[in-house]
C-alpha positions in Angstrom: -3.0 9.9 -12.1 -3.9 10.7 -8.5 -7.4 9.4 -7.8 -7.9 8.0 -11.3 -11.0 5.9 -11.1 -12.1 2.7 -12.8 -15.4 0.8 -12.4 -14.0 -1.5 -9.7 -12.8 1.5 -7.6 -16.1 3.4 -8.1 -18.1 0.6 -6.5 -15.5 -0.5 -3.9 -17.4 1.2 -1.1 -20.4 -1.0 -1.8 -18.5 -4.2 -1.3 -19.3 -6.4 1.7 -17.9 -5.3 5.1 -15.3 -7.2 7.0 -12.1 -5.4 6.3 -10.9 -1.8 6.7 -12.2 0.7 4.2 -8.7 1.4 2.8 -8.2 -2.3 2.2 -11.5 -2.4 0.2 -9.8 0.1 -2.2 -6.8 -2.2 -2.4 -9.1 -5.1 -3.1 -10.9 -3.2 -5.8 -7.6 -2.9 -7.7 -7.1 -6.7 -7.8 -8.6 -8.6 -10.8 -10.8 -11.6 -10.0 -9.1 -15.0 -10.3 -5.6 -13.4 -10.1 -2.5 -14.9 -8.6 -1.9 -12.7 -5.5 0.9 -12.4 -2.9 0.1 -10.4 0.2 3.4 -9.3 1.7 3.0 -8.4 5.4 -0.4 -9.9 5.4 -0.9 -9.6 9.2 -3.9 -11.6 10.4 -4.9 -12.3 6.8 -8.0 -10.2 6.7 -7.3 -8.8 3.2 -6.1 -12.1 1.9 -9.2 -13.9 3.1 -11.4 -11.2 1.6 -9.7 -11.6 -1.8 -10.0 -15.4 -1.7 -13.7 -15.3 -0.8 -14.9 -12.3 -2.8 -12.6 -12.4 -5.9 -11.6 -16.1 -6.0 -7.9 -15.3 -6.2 -5.2 -17.8 -5.8 -3.8 -16.1 -2.7 -0.5 -16.5 -0.9 0.8 -14.6 2.1 4.2 -13.7 3.6 4.1 -12.5 7.2 7.0 -11.9 9.7 5.2 -12.5 12.9 4.4 -16.0 14.3 1.1 -14.8 15.6 0.1 -13.4 12.2 1.0 -16.6 10.5 -0.9 -18.7 13.0 -4.0 -16.5 12.6 -3.8 -17.0 8.8 -3.3 -20.7 9.0 -6.3 -21.1 11.3 -8.4 -19.5 8.5 -7.1 -22.0 6.0 -4.9 -19.4 4.2 -1.6 -20.3 2.5 0.9 -18.2 4.4 4.5 -18.6 5.3 6.7 -16.8 7.8 9.2 -14.5 6.2 10.7 -11.0 6.0 10.1 -8.7 3.1 13.6 -7.3 3.4 15.3 -10.6 2.9 12.8 -13.2 1.4 11.3 -11.5 -1.6 14.4 -12.3 -3.6 13.5 -16.0 -3.4 10.4 -15.6 -5.6 10.8 -15.9 -9.3 10.2 -12.9 -11.6 6.6 -12.6 -12.7 5.3 -15.3 -10.3 2.2 -13.3 -9.4 -0.3 -11.1 -11.1 -0.6 -8.8 -8.1 1.8 -8.3 -5.1 0.3 -6.3 -2.3 2.3 -4.4 0.4 -0.2 -2.6 2.6 1.0 -0.2 5.3 4.3 -2.0 5.5 6.8 -0.3 3.2 7.7 2.3 5.9 8.6 -0.5 8.3 11.2 -2.2 6.1 15.0 -1.6 6.4 15.6 -1.3 2.6 12.4 0.1 1.1 13.9 0.8 -2.3 15.1 -2.8 -2.6 11.7 -4.1 -1.4 9.9 -1.8 -3.9 12.0 -3.1 -6.8 11.4 -6.7 -5.7 7.6 -6.1 -5.7 7.5 -5.0 -9.3 9.8 -7.8 -10.3 7.8 -10.7 -8.9 4.4 -9.2 -9.7 2.8 -8.0 -13.0 1.4 -5.3 -10.8 2.3 -4.1 -7.3 -0.2 -2.4 -4.9 1.6 -0.3 -2.2 0.1 1.8 0.5 1.7 3.8 3.3 0.9 6.6 5.8 1.7 10.0 4.3 4.1 11.9 6.5 3.2 15.1 4.6 -0.4 15.0 5.9 -1.5 18.3 7.4 -2.0 16.8 10.9 1.7 15.6 10.9 2.9 19.1 9.7 0.7 20.8 12.3 2.0 18.7 15.2 5.6 19.2 14.2 5.1 23.0 13.7 3.0 23.8 16.7 4.0 21.2 19.3 7.5 20.2 18.1 6.7 16.6 18.7 6.7 13.6 16.3 3.2 13.2 14.9 0.6 10.8 16.3 -2.4 10.3 14.0 -4.9 7.6 13.1 -2.4 6.4 10.4 0.6 6.9 12.7 -0.9 5.9 16.0 2.2 5.1 18.1 4.7 7.4 19.8 8.2 7.7 18.4 9.7 5.2 20.8 7.1 2.5 20.0 6.5 2.9 16.3 7.7 0.1 13.9 8.0 2.8 11.2 11.7 3.5 10.4 11.4 5.2 6.9 8.8 7.8 6.8 7.7 9.1 3.4 5.3 11.6 1.9 3.3 11.1 -1.2 5.5 13.5 -3.1 8.7 11.6 -2.0 7.2 8.3 -3.1 6.2 9.7 -6.6 9.7 11.2 -7.1 11.3 7.9 -6.1 9.2 5.9 -8.5 10.2 8.3 -11.3 13.9 8.0 -10.4 13.8 4.2 -10.1 11.9 3.6 -13.4 8.8 2.3 -11.7 5.6 3.2 -13.5 2.7 4.6 -11.4 -0.5 3.3 -13.2 -2.9 4.6 -10.6 -2.5 6.5 -7.4 -4.9 7.6 -4.7 -4.8 10.0 -1.7 -6.9 8.5 1.1 -8.4 10.3 4.1 -8.3 9.1 7.7 -11.5 7.1 7.2 -9.8 5.2 4.4 -11.8 6.8 1.6 -10.2 8.2 -1.6 -10.3 12.0 -1.8 -10.5 14.1 -5.0 -8.7 17.3 -6.0 -8.7 19.5 -9.1 -5.1 18.7 -10.2 -1.5 18.5 -9.3 -0.1 16.7 -6.3 0.2 19.6 -3.8 -3.2 19.1 -2.2 -3.1 15.3 -2.1 0.3 15.5 -0.4 -1.2 17.8 2.3 -4.7 16.3 2.8 -4.0 12.6 2.1 -3.5 10.7 5.3 -2.4 7.7 3.3 -1.3 7.0 -0.3 -2.3 3.9 -2.3 -0.5 3.1 -5.6 -0.8 0.6 -8.4 2.7 0.1 -9.8 4.5 -1.7 -12.6 8.1 -2.1 -13.7 9.1 0.0 -16.6 9.4 3.6 -17.9 7.7 5.8 -15.3 5.6 8.9 -15.9 7.5 11.7 -14.2 6.0 12.7 -10.8 5.3 16.3 -12.1 2.9 14.8 -14.7 0.7 13.1 -12.2 -2.5 15.0 -11.5 -5.5 14.5 -9.3 -8.6 13.0 -10.9 
């Protein structure tokens, strides 16, 4: 259900500072003491936060040498690798949570990556910028240019994003690929969850980003998902 809340998510905004607001929401979905793989972990800010605040057994996979170096300097267990090619090397069920934050849209084979995430993790947490966001629609409609927003900050020729998606697209894909959406959130430009009365129409327009908790298995159809 979109914006379905649990106790961890209700209090996530009161957690210590040090990471982006949207990453606090991701962190709130992770159980303490869990085995976690952060795919595309960047400079390791989320992974470090989870290790320090939730005592997780954390691992990271990062494609850039600079990101791996930054993580290793913090004492984090991170290896260099590519989500498109290296997830297949992990055994099924190796982790309790696999996190892919703001990275799915940069992969060459997002469907394969998505299916690998729910294979190697009991739960997968995925977030991405919503191309159906009203600012994106407005810029395309009025100016006729590829959108530039806080969630999509780079011009078309410099963006690493190669597979844009809307929240509605993602929900449909999960239903088609037998991936169960356990929780889903529409997030504003400040990284805060936003609430609506029902359906997915308004979240798909007003959510700058989508955050999803996924598992493998029979999926609720996208049309049955409603805002909390």
